[in-house]
C-alpha positions as YAML, in Angstrom:
chain: A
units: angstrom
residues:
- id: 1
  name: MET
  ca: [41.12, 45.04, -34.48]
- id: 2
  name: ARG
  ca: [37.64, 44.55, -35.26]
- id: 3
  name: GLU
  ca: [34.81, 42.21, -33.44]
- id: 4
  name: PHE
  ca: [31.86, 40.74, -35.13]
- id: 5
  name: GLU
  ca: [28.61, 39.64, -33.93]
- id: 6
  name: LEU
  ca: [27.28, 36.34, -35.64]
- id: 7
  name: LYS
  ca: [23.63, 35.57, -34.78]
- id: 8
  name: ASP
  ca: [23.48, 32.31, -37.04]
- id: 9
  name: GLU
  ca: [25.15, 30.69, -40.24]
- id: 10
  name: ALA
  ca: [23.97, 33.00, -42.57]
- id: 11
  name: ALA
  ca: [25.51, 35.97, -40.59]
- id: 12
  name: THR
  ca: [28.53, 33.92, -40.81]
- id: 13
  name: VAL
  ca: [28.22, 33.26, -44.61]
- id: 14
  name: ALA
  ca: [27.64, 37.51, -45.24]
- id: 15
  name: LEU
  ca: [30.96, 37.98, -42.90]
- id: 16
  name: GLY
  ca: [32.88, 35.66, -45.47]
- id: 17
  name: GLN
  ca: [31.15, 37.45, -48.60]
- id: 18
  name: ALA
  ca: [31.95, 40.74, -47.32]
- id: 19
  name: LEU
  ca: [35.71, 39.66, -46.75]
- id: 20
  name: ALA
  ca: [35.84, 38.52, -50.10]
- id: 21
  name: LYS
  ca: [34.95, 41.92, -51.41]
- id: 22
  name: ALA
  ca: [38.04, 43.31, -49.34]
- id: 23
  name: LEU
  ca: [40.54, 40.98, -50.04]
- id: 24
  name: GLU
  ca: [43.16, 40.85, -52.81]
- id: 25
  name: PRO
  ca: [45.42, 38.24, -54.23]
- id: 26
  name: GLY
  ca: [48.36, 37.18, -52.12]
- id: 27
  name: THR
  ca: [46.51, 37.53, -48.75]
- id: 28
  name: VAL
  ca: [46.89, 34.54, -46.25]
- id: 29
  name: LEU
  ca: [43.86, 34.22, -43.92]
- id: 30
  name: HIS
  ca: [44.51, 32.13, -40.38]
- id: 31
  name: LEU
  ca: [41.17, 30.99, -39.35]
- id: 32
  name: LEU
  ca: [41.04, 30.14, -35.67]
- id: 33
  name: GLY
  ca: [38.22, 28.40, -33.58]
- id: 34
  name: ASP
  ca: [37.14, 24.96, -32.16]
- id: 35
  name: LEU
  ca: [35.33, 22.30, -33.96]
- id: 36
  name: GLY
  ca: [31.83, 23.70, -35.36]
- id: 37
  name: ALA
  ca: [33.29, 27.45, -34.51]
- id: 38
  name: GLY
  ca: [32.52, 28.58, -38.07]
- id: 39
  name: LYS
  ca: [35.46, 28.56, -39.54]
- id: 40
  name: THR
  ca: [34.35, 26.04, -43.09]
- id: 41
  name: THR
  ca: [31.28, 28.18, -42.91]
- id: 42
  name: LEU
  ca: [32.71, 31.57, -43.01]
- id: 43
  name: SER
  ca: [34.96, 29.90, -45.97]
- id: 44
  name: ARG
  ca: [32.31, 28.77, -47.93]
- id: 45
  name: GLY
  ca: [30.63, 32.46, -47.79]
- id: 46
  name: LEU
  ca: [34.49, 33.58, -48.61]
- id: 47
  name: VAL
  ca: [34.90, 31.74, -51.62]
- id: 48
  name: GLN
  ca: [31.14, 31.99, -53.02]
- id: 49
  name: GLY
  ca: [31.50, 36.04, -52.96]
- id: 50
  name: LEU
  ca: [34.47, 35.34, -55.43]
- id: 51
  name: GLY
  ca: [32.46, 33.95, -57.44]
- id: 52
  name: HIS
  ca: [32.12, 30.37, -56.77]
- id: 53
  name: SER
  ca: [28.88, 28.89, -57.53]
- id: 54
  name: GLY
  ca: [29.66, 25.31, -56.16]
- id: 55
  name: ALA
  ca: [29.72, 23.42, -53.08]
- id: 56
  name: VAL
  ca: [32.16, 24.36, -50.53]
- id: 57
  name: LYS
  ca: [33.09, 21.41, -48.44]
- id: 58
  name: SER
  ca: [35.96, 21.16, -46.04]
- id: 59
  name: PRO
  ca: [39.07, 20.17, -47.01]
- id: 60
  name: THR
  ca: [39.85, 17.92, -43.49]
- id: 61
  name: TYR
  ca: [40.92, 14.95, -45.51]
- id: 62
  name: THR
  ca: [42.33, 16.33, -48.82]
- id: 63
  name: LEU
  ca: [44.19, 18.95, -46.83]
- id: 64
  name: VAL
  ca: [43.68, 21.44, -49.82]
- id: 65
  name: GLU
  ca: [40.58, 22.17, -51.77]
- id: 66
  name: PRO
  ca: [41.75, 24.32, -54.96]
- id: 67
  name: TYR
  ca: [39.42, 27.09, -56.40]
- id: 68
  name: ASP
  ca: [40.50, 28.92, -59.75]
- id: 69
  name: LEU
  ca: [38.48, 31.56, -59.82]
- id: 70
  name: PRO
  ca: [38.68, 34.34, -62.13]
- id: 71
  name: GLY
  ca: [41.25, 36.75, -61.00]
- id: 72
  name: ILE
  ca: [42.62, 34.85, -58.02]
- id: 73
  name: LYS
  ca: [43.18, 31.07, -57.16]
- id: 74
  name: VAL
  ca: [42.10, 30.24, -53.59]
- id: 75
  name: TYR
  ca: [43.37, 27.83, -51.75]
- id: 76
  name: HIS
  ca: [41.62, 26.35, -48.55]
- id: 77
  name: PHE
  ca: [43.21, 24.08, -46.16]
- id: 78
  name: ASP
  ca: [42.36, 22.17, -43.46]
- id: 79
  name: LEU
  ca: [45.09, 21.17, -40.80]
- id: 80
  name: TYR
  ca: [43.12, 19.53, -38.59]
- id: 81
  name: ARG
  ca: [44.51, 15.72, -39.08]
- id: 82
  name: LEU
  ca: [48.16, 16.83, -40.18]
- id: 83
  name: SER
  ca: [50.12, 14.91, -37.66]
- id: 84
  name: ASP
  ca: [53.81, 16.93, -38.86]
- id: 85
  name: PRO
  ca: [53.99, 20.41, -40.35]
- id: 86
  name: GLU
  ca: [56.98, 18.64, -42.42]
- id: 87
  name: GLU
  ca: [54.07, 16.70, -44.25]
- id: 88
  name: LEU
  ca: [53.50, 20.06, -45.65]
- id: 89
  name: GLU
  ca: [56.71, 20.34, -47.13]
- id: 90
  name: PHE
  ca: [56.14, 16.99, -48.86]
- id: 91
  name: MET
  ca: [53.13, 18.21, -50.77]
- id: 92
  name: GLY
  ca: [54.83, 20.94, -51.67]
- id: 93
  name: VAL
  ca: [52.81, 23.85, -49.85]
- id: 94
  name: ARG
  ca: [55.60, 26.62, -50.77]
- id: 95
  name: ASP
  ca: [53.86, 26.55, -54.08]
- id: 96
  name: TYR
  ca: [50.27, 27.43, -53.23]
- id: 97
  name: PHE
  ca: [51.43, 30.83, -51.70]
- id: 98
  name: GLY
  ca: [51.77, 32.75, -55.09]
- id: 99
  name: LYS
  ca: [51.15, 36.74, -54.87]
- id: 100
  name: ASP
  ca: [47.96, 35.68, -57.50]
- id: 101
  name: CYS
  ca: [46.76, 33.63, -54.76]
- id: 102
  name: LEU
  ca: [44.56, 33.66, -51.76]
- id: 103
  name: CYS
  ca: [45.14, 30.91, -48.91]
- id: 104
  name: LEU
  ca: [42.39, 30.44, -46.39]
- id: 105
  name: ILE
  ca: [44.09, 28.15, -43.19]
- id: 106
  name: GLU
  ca: [41.84, 26.34, -41.04]
- id: 107
  name: TRP
  ca: [43.87, 24.96, -38.28]
- id: 108
  name: PRO
  ca: [47.25, 26.70, -39.17]
- id: 109
  name: GLN
  ca: [48.91, 25.74, -35.74]
- id: 110
  name: LYS
  ca: [49.33, 22.61, -37.00]
- id: 111
  name: GLY
  ca: [51.62, 23.84, -39.48]
- id: 112
  name: GLU
  ca: [53.38, 26.18, -37.43]
- id: 113
  name: GLY
  ca: [56.98, 26.64, -38.61]
- id: 114
  name: VAL
  ca: [56.36, 26.09, -42.31]
- id: 115
  name: LEU
  ca: [53.60, 27.92, -43.20]
- id: 116
  name: PRO
  ca: [54.10, 31.68, -44.06]
- id: 117
  name: PRO
  ca: [52.85, 34.29, -41.62]
- id: 118
  name: PRO
  ca: [49.05, 35.51, -41.75]
- id: 119
  name: ASP
  ca: [48.21, 38.74, -43.35]
- id: 120
  name: LEU
  ca: [44.62, 38.57, -41.52]
- id: 121
  name: VAL
  ca: [43.43, 36.08, -38.26]
- id: 122
  name: VAL
  ca: [39.96, 35.36, -38.23]
- id: 123
  name: ALA
  ca: [39.30, 34.27, -34.32]
- id: 124
  name: LEU
  ca: [35.70, 32.40, -34.38]
- id: 125
  name: ALA
  ca: [34.34, 31.61, -31.16]
- id: 126
  name: TYR
  ca: [30.73, 30.14, -29.74]
- id: 127
  name: ASP
  ca: [28.77, 33.14, -28.26]
- id: 128
  name: GLY
  ca: [25.33, 31.43, -26.64]
- id: 129
  name: ALA
  ca: [23.44, 30.08, -29.60]
- id: 130
  name: GLY
  ca: [25.52, 32.60, -32.17]
- id: 131
  name: ARG
  ca: [29.19, 33.09, -33.00]
- id: 132
  name: LYS
  ca: [31.62, 35.48, -32.34]
- id: 133
  name: ALA
  ca: [34.54, 36.83, -35.34]
- id: 134
  name: VAL
  ca: [37.36, 38.62, -34.14]
- id: 135
  name: LEU
  ca: [39.76, 39.87, -37.13]
- id: 136
  name: GLU
  ca: [42.90, 41.02, -36.51]
- id: 137
  name: PRO
  ca: [45.25, 42.68, -38.93]
- id: 138
  name: LEU
  ca: [49.25, 41.21, -38.61]
- id: 139
  name: SER
  ca: [50.26, 42.74, -41.76]
- id: 140
  name: ASP
  ca: [49.85, 46.18, -43.71]
- id: 141
  name: GLN
  ca: [47.90, 44.17, -46.37]
- id: 142
  name: GLY
  ca: [45.71, 42.52, -43.44]
- id: 143
  name: ALA
  ca: [45.27, 46.37, -41.80]
- id: 144
  name: GLN
  ca: [44.07, 47.40, -45.32]
- id: 145
  name: ILE
  ca: [41.57, 44.61, -45.65]
- id: 146
  name: LEU
  ca: [40.10, 45.89, -42.56]
- id: 147
  name: GLU
  ca: [39.98, 49.15, -43.55]
- id: 148
  name: ARG
  ca: [38.10, 48.05, -46.92]
- id: 149
  name: LEU
  ca: [35.69, 45.75, -45.12]
- id: 150
  name: SER
  ca: [32.35, 46.47, -44.93]
- id: 151
  name: TRP
  ca: [29.76, 44.84, -43.32]
...
């Protein structure tokens, strides 16, 4: 497990960009934290760190935002508005978790029982005016990501 102090939004984006360099296809990330804790900001840094040059928005209303990037497909989920995990089955959620994909999942507890287990959990919390990020690996792949993470 590793902990990071994030003084501002730029630091949260920078951590996401650093994570992008350490990740590999087939990774599942769970992003935990209260509303406004920085989950989407971290996701923006990560997706941009993988080469996306456009906007990265929260998929709160669409549930998933896809990014087809060189060498990897990224799916950014926001399950905040999900009322029942079974809704994920109707949208074919299992098709998103391929070996060539990276899945970032905000509010994963809303999809409990349907989502695959994460490789890495990123818990974001308010810390004064900034944020704190705690990264916990839950698989060998997650542990390797933390070993490669340089930030």
